[in-house]
C-alpha positions in Angstrom: -0.1 -0.3 0.3 1.3 3.7 -1.1 0.2 6.9 -0.2 0.5 9.3 -2.9 -0.7 13.3 -2.6 -3.5 11.6 -0.6 -4.5 8.9 -2.8 -4.3 5.1 -1.6 -2.4 2.5 -4.2 -2.7 -1.0 -3.7 -0.4 -2.1 -6.5 -1.7 -5.7 -7.8 0.3 -7.0 -10.9 -0.3 -10.1 -12.7 0.8 -11.3 -16.2 -2.6 -12.4 -18.3 -2.0 -15.6 -20.9 -2.8 -14.9 -24.5 -2.5 -18.5 -25.7 -4.8 -20.7 -27.7 -7.4 -19.0 -30.2 -11.3 -18.6 -30.3 -13.0 -20.0 -27.3 -9.8 -21.0 -26.1 -8.3 -17.7 -25.9 -11.5 -16.4 -24.3 -11.3 -18.7 -21.4 -7.8 -17.9 -20.7 -8.3 -14.3 -20.5 -11.1 -15.0 -18.5 -9.1 -17.2 -16.0 -7.0 -14.2 -15.7 -9.6 -12.4 -13.8 -10.4 -14.9 -12.0 -7.1 -15.5 -10.5 -6.7 -11.9 -10.0 -9.7 -11.1 -7.7 -8.6 -13.7 -5.0 -4.8 -12.1 -4.9 -6.5 -8.5 -4.7 -9.0 -9.7 -1.6 -6.1 -10.8 0.1 -5.2 -7.3 0.7 -5.9 -5.9 3.9 -5.9 -2.3 2.8 -8.8 -0.6 1.2 -7.6 1.5 -1.6 -9.7 4.7 -2.8 -8.9 3.7 -6.6 -8.8 0.7 -8.5 -7.3 1.4 -11.6 -7.4 -1.7 -14.2 -4.9 -1.2 -16.9 -6.5 -3.6 -19.7 -4.2 -5.7 -22.0 -7.7 -7.6 -22.6 -11.3 -6.4 -21.3 -11.1 -9.5 -18.6 -8.6 -7.2 -16.9 -11.2 -4.5 -16.6 -13.6 -6.9 -15.3 -11.1 -7.8 -12.4 -10.7 -4.2 -11.7 -14.1 -3.8 -11.5 -15.0 -6.6 -9.6 -12.1 -5.8 -6.9 -13.6 -2.1 -7.0 -17.0 -3.2 -6.0 -15.9 -5.4 -3.5 -13.2 -2.8 -1.7 -15.8 0.0 -2.0 -13.1 2.1 -4.0 -13.3 4.1 -7.5 -13.0 2.2 -10.5 -10.9 3.7 -13.4 -10.3 1.9 -16.7 -7.5 2.4 -18.2 -8.1 1.2 -21.8 -4.6 0.2 -23.6 -6.0 -1.5 -26.9 -9.6 -1.3 -28.2 -11.8 -4.8 -27.8 -13.0 -6.5 -29.7 -11.8 -4.2 -32.4 -8.3 -5.9 -31.8 -9.7 -9.0 -32.6 -11.4 -8.0 -35.7 -8.4 -6.1 -37.5 -5.6 -7.9 -36.1 -6.8 -11.4 -35.6 -9.2 -11.6 -38.2 -12.4 -12.2 -36.4 -15.7 -11.5 -38.0 -17.8 -9.0 -36.4 -20.5 -11.9 -36.0 -18.3 -14.3 -34.1 -19.8 -15.3 -30.8 -16.3 -14.3 -29.5 -16.6 -10.4 -30.9 -20.2 -10.4 -29.4 -19.2 -11.6 -25.9 -16.4 -9.4 -25.8 -18.4 -6.2 -27.0 -21.0 -6.3 -24.4 -18.0 -6.7 -21.7 -16.3 -3.4 -23.2 -19.5 -1.4 -23.2 -20.2 -2.8 -19.5 -16.9 -1.8 -18.2 -17.1 2.0 -19.9 -20.6 2.3 -18.7 -19.1 1.5 -14.8 -15.8 3.0 -14.9 -15.8 6.8 -13.2 -12.8 7.8 -15.6 -11.9 6.0 -18.6 -8.1 6.6 -19.5 -7.3 6.0 -23.3 -3.9 6.0 -24.8 -5.3 6.3 -28.0 -5.9 10.2 -29.2 -8.7 9.1 -31.1 -10.3 6.3 -29.0 -12.6 8.8 -27.5 -14.6 8.7 -31.4 -14.7 5.0 -30.7 -16.1 5.0 -27.3 -18.9 7.8 -27.6 -19.6 5.5 -30.7 -21.0 3.3 -28.1 -23.1 5.7 -26.3 -20.4 6.6 -23.4 -20.3 10.3 -22.6 -16.9 12.0 -23.4 -16.5 14.2 -20.3 -15.4 10.8 -18.7 -12.7 9.7 -21.2 -9.2 11.6 -20.5 -6.3 10.8 -23.1 -2.9 9.8 -21.3 -0.5 8.3 -24.2 2.7 6.1 -23.1 5.9 7.1 -22.0 9.1 6.2 -21.0 11.4 6.8 -17.4 14.0 9.4 -18.4 16.0 7.3 -15.6 15.9 4.2 -17.7 18.0 6.0 -19.9 20.8 7.1 -17.5 24.2 6.1 -16.7 23.6 3.4 -15.0 21.2 1.1 -17.1 22.5 -2.2 -17.4 25.4 -3.3 -19.7 24.5 -6.0 -22.8 25.5 -9.8 -22.8 29.1 -10.4 -24.0 27.8 -11.7 -27.3 25.9 -8.9 -28.1 28.8 -6.3 -27.4 31.1 -8.9 -29.1 28.4 -8.9 -32.5 28.3 -5.1 -32.2 31.9 -4.3 -31.7 32.8 -6.7 -34.6 30.3 -4.9 -37.3 31.1 -1.5 -35.8 34.8 -2.7 -36.5 33.8 -3.0 -40.4 32.3 0.4 -40.4 28.6 -1.4 -40.8 25.3 1.2 -40.2 23.6 -0.5 -37.6 19.3 -0.5 -38.2 17.6 -1.5 -35.2 14.4 -3.1 -34.4 13.8 -4.0 -30.7 10.1 -4.9 -29.8 7.4 -8.0 -30.2 8.0 -10.6 -33.5 4.2 -11.0 -34.0 1.9 -10.7 -37.0 1.1 -6.9 -36.5 4.8 -6.3 -36.4 5.2 -7.1 -40.0 8.7 -8.0 -39.6 8.3 -9.4 -43.1 9.1 -5.5 -44.5 12.6 -5.3 -42.5 13.4 -8.7 -44.0 12.6 -7.7 -47.5 14.6 -4.5 -47.2 17.5 -6.4 -45.7 17.0 -8.2 -48.9 16.8 -5.7 -51.0 20.0 -3.9 -49.9 21.9 -7.6 -50.2 20.5 -7.5 -53.6 22.0 -4.1 -54.6 25.5 -5.0 -53.4 25.0 -2.3 -50.5 27.3 -3.7 -47.6 27.4 -1.2 -44.8 24.0 -1.9 -43.8 23.1 -4.4 -41.4 20.2 -5.1 -39.4 19.9 -6.0 -35.5 17.1 -7.7 -34.1 16.1 -8.2 -30.4 13.0 -9.6 -29.1 10.6 -12.7 -29.2 6.9 -13.6 -30.5 5.2 -15.9 -32.8 6.4 -15.0 -36.1 10.6 -14.8 -35.0 11.1 -18.2 -35.6 9.8 -18.1 -39.2 11.6 -14.6 -39.8 14.7 -16.3 -38.7 14.5 -19.1 -41.4 13.5 -16.8 -44.3 16.3 -15.1 -43.5 18.4 -18.1 -43.4 16.8 -19.6 -46.5 17.1 -16.6 -48.5 21.4 -16.5 -47.1 21.0 -12.7 -45.8 24.0 -12.1 -44.4 23.0 -8.6 -43.2 21.1 -9.3 -40.4 21.4 -10.7 -36.9 19.0 -11.9 -34.3 18.9 -11.7 -30.6 16.7 -13.4 -27.8 14.9 -10.6 -25.9 16.7 -8.4 -23.4 15.9 -6.9 -20.1 14.2 -3.5 -20.2 17.0 -2.4 -18.4 19.7 -3.1 -21.0 17.4 -1.5 -24.0 19.0 1.9 -23.6 22.6 0.5 -23.8 21.4 -1.7 -27.3 19.5 1.0 -28.8 23.1 3.2 -28.1 24.5 1.2 -30.7 22.4 1.8 -33.4 22.8 4.4 -36.7 19.1 4.6 -37.5 16.0 2.4 -35.7 12.8 1.2 -37.6 9.2 0.5 -36.2 7.2 -1.1 -38.5 3.8 -2.2 -38.5 1.4 -3.8 -40.7 -1.6 -1.6 -42.6 -5.1 -2.0 -40.5 -7.9 0.2 -39.6 -7.2 -0.2 -36.0 -4.5 2.5 -36.3 -7.6 5.3 -37.1 -7.5 5.9 -33.7 -4.0 6.0 -33.1 -1.1 4.5 -31.4 0.8 4.6 -28.1 3.5 2.1 -29.0 6.2 2.1 -25.7 8.9 1.2 -28.4 8.3 4.7 -30.2 9.3 6.3 -26.8 12.1 4.2 -26.2 13.4 4.8 -29.7 12.8 8.6 -29.4 14.6 8.7 -26.0 17.6 7.2 -27.4 18.1 10.1 -29.3 18.4 7.8 -32.6 17.1 8.5 -36.3 13.8 6.9 -36.5 11.9 5.2 -39.7 8.0 5.2 -39.2 6.3 2.7 -41.1 2.9 2.6 -39.5 -0.3 4.4 -40.8 -1.9 6.0 -38.0 -3.7 8.9 -37.2 -1.1 10.5 -35.5 2.8 10.5 -35.5 5.0 11.5 -33.4 7.6 11.1 -35.5 6.7 13.5 -37.8 5.4 15.5 -34.7 8.8 16.1 -33.3 10.9 15.6 -36.8 13.2 12.9 -35.5 13.1 10.7 -38.7 11.7 9.5 -41.9 8.1 8.4 -42.3 7.3 5.6 -45.2 4.1 4.1 -46.1 3.6 0.6 -44.0 4.6 -3.0 -45.4 6.7 -1.1 -48.3 10.5 -2.7 -48.3 11.4 -0.5 -51.0 10.6 2.8 -49.7 12.1 1.4 -46.4 15.4 0.8 -48.2 15.3 4.3 -50.0 14.8 5.8 -46.1 17.9 3.2 -44.5 20.1 4.7 -47.4 19.3 8.4 -47.3 19.9 8.2 -43.1 23.0 6.2 -43.8 24.5 8.9 -46.0 24.0 11.5 -43.6 26.9 12.3 -41.3 26.8 11.2 -37.8 26.4 14.7 -36.8 23.2 15.3 -38.9 21.7 12.1 -37.3 22.4 13.1 -34.0 21.0 16.4 -34.4 17.6 14.9 -35.9 17.6 12.3 -33.0 17.9 14.9 -30.8 14.6 16.1 -31.5 12.9 13.3 -30.7 14.9 12.9 -27.0 13.4 16.5 -26.5 10.0 15.8 -27.5 9.6 13.0 -25.4 10.8 14.5 -22.3 8.3 17.4 -22.9 5.3 15.2 -23.7 6.3 11.9 -22.8 8.3 11.1 -19.5 7.0 9.3 -16.9 6.7 12.2 -14.2 4.6 14.6 -16.3 2.8 11.5 -17.4 2.1 10.4 -13.6 1.1 13.8 -12.8 -1.8 14.1 -15.2 -3.0 10.1 -13.9 -3.1 11.4 -10.1 -5.2 14.5 -11.0 -7.5 12.4 -12.8 -7.7 9.8 -9.7 -8.0 13.0 -7.5 -10.6 14.1 -9.5 -12.9 10.7 -9.2 -12.5 10.4 -6.0 -13.9 13.9 -5.2 -16.8 13.6 -7.1 
């Protein structure tokens, strides 16, 4: 239990399981909610607020139940729009029973939340379309902790250091991707860009990809079968090592599939890590908001367009180190102003205080 500016918090952290598909996926998410509630009830304290952050709506259900049982204000933080995510990324039909069930739950939670905190700038368009009044919807995006990028951040593994040092000794320009390797991440775009560069005889560019996900093994096998020698893969690393990894980059890349889901905006955690690292960013996402363009810290290309990505990489790599640093620093300054955790935490605390006072 922790008291911050008069608001009592009880921190409860668990990890949902996303395995399976269709009804099995729903059962897995529902079982997550059933596991969370008993854990929360073991806390003797009675918080003023229960903030349910939703990787899926059943996490919100657990938060609402705990808020009712604890006599606390229920605040629902919407990280992804469900069931739109099921439909746009997972390929579910709007007539699917899974989608219908999740839509009922989604509206139920919106109606009962005292405040709805959204991470996407246009999420309110979607939520008000379900009959929810806009006065209880608050936009607070994701961000990054400046402390993470201090000089005390953790060192990379010996293997990673050796690989990076060897590539730099050869004069390679390092293009980095750090994050999930899933269907939505469109990593074939990076793979195709690597293939195009190798076919052009461009030997100075090397890709480094770190992370995990259902697509990783397929991407690795595709790189191997294509005899690509300009790309290296690494296992996931702790968040504390990300600053050192990004520091090795000359250019960083964020790519996503083209989907209607992003018409409500995006708030990917990795983009703020990228920008905090003061590196030039290639943004291959079709979304209503574009922090890279807003900050002027990189190049925007169409999603799933390897040729455009290749041209952007060559353009940035042709610049001097000083020119890239100047561009990268724009992103760093932008994040400190709009997306640092102290700034965002202050906004969230005000939302909680306002909810309690009414």
